[in-house]
C-alpha positions as CSV (number, residue, x, y, z in Angstrom):
1,M,-49.2,-99.5,74.3
2,P,-51.9,-101.5,72.5
3,P,-53.3,-99.8,69.3
4,S,-56.7,-99.5,70.9
5,G,-58.4,-101.1,67.9
6,N,-57.3,-98.3,65.6
7,A,-53.6,-98.8,64.7
8,H,-54.1,-96.5,61.6
9,E,-54.9,-93.4,63.7
10,L,-52.2,-94.2,66.3
11,L,-49.4,-94.7,63.8
12,K,-50.5,-91.5,61.8
13,K,-50.3,-89.6,65.1
14,Y,-46.9,-91.0,65.9
15,L,-45.5,-90.2,62.4
16,T,-46.8,-86.6,62.5
17,R,-45.9,-85.7,66.1
18,Q,-43.8,-82.6,66.4
19,P,-41.1,-83.0,67.5
20,F,-40.9,-86.6,66.2
21,I,-40.3,-89.3,68.8
22,P,-39.0,-92.6,67.5
23,F,-41.3,-95.6,68.1
24,R,-41.6,-99.3,67.4
25,F,-44.4,-101.6,66.7
26,E,-45.0,-105.3,67.0
27,K,-46.8,-107.3,64.3
28,T,-48.7,-110.5,64.6
29,G,-46.1,-113.3,65.1
30,G,-43.8,-111.2,67.3
31,A,-41.6,-109.3,64.9
32,W,-40.8,-105.7,66.0
33,F,-40.1,-102.8,63.6
34,E,-38.5,-99.6,64.7
35,V,-39.3,-96.2,63.1
36,H,-36.5,-93.7,63.8
37,S,-37.6,-91.0,61.3
38,P,-41.0,-90.1,59.8
39,D,-39.4,-90.5,56.4
40,M,-39.0,-94.2,57.1
41,A,-42.8,-95.0,57.1
42,A,-46.0,-94.1,55.3
43,V,-49.5,-94.9,56.6
44,T,-52.1,-95.8,54.0
45,R,-55.7,-96.7,54.6
46,H,-55.1,-100.3,55.3
47,D,-51.3,-100.7,55.9
48,I,-48.0,-99.2,56.9
49,E,-45.2,-99.1,54.4
50,L,-41.7,-99.2,55.8
51,A,-38.3,-98.4,54.3
52,M,-36.0,-101.0,55.6
53,P,-32.2,-100.5,56.1
54,I,-30.1,-100.7,53.0
55,E,-28.5,-104.1,52.7
56,N,-26.0,-105.1,50.0
57,G,-26.6,-101.7,48.3
58,R,-30.4,-102.4,47.9
59,Q,-33.3,-100.5,49.5
60,R,-36.2,-102.6,50.5
61,F,-39.8,-101.6,51.4
62,I,-42.3,-103.8,53.2
63,N,-46.0,-103.4,53.7
64,I,-47.7,-104.5,56.9
65,A,-51.5,-104.7,57.1
66,M,-52.9,-102.7,60.0
67,V,-54.8,-105.7,61.2
68,H,-51.4,-107.2,62.0
69,V,-50.2,-104.3,64.2
70,D,-50.4,-105.6,67.8
71,T,-48.4,-103.1,70.0
72,V,-47.0,-99.7,69.5
73,E,-44.3,-98.2,71.9
74,I,-42.4,-95.0,72.1
75,L,-38.6,-95.5,72.1
76,L,-37.2,-93.7,75.0
77,P,-33.7,-92.3,74.8
78,V,-30.9,-94.2,76.5
79,N,-28.9,-92.2,79.1
80,G,-26.5,-90.0,77.4
81,D,-28.5,-89.5,74.2
């Protein structure tokens, strides 16, 4: 679903939804980011901060400017989940 010109409000809504439903978003350039827990992301006024999976014992965080969020989609469960 396109962010309707207001990715900030849409991502905040998805992060605070009860019960939480995992979602993913695409940024400019085609990279997709999945959010499986509300603890993985924080929405600020102009960007979204994501906790990335731990690699080599290190936690990484990235910030993505809201103007680069192109598409937001709910992640539907796979059969059997």
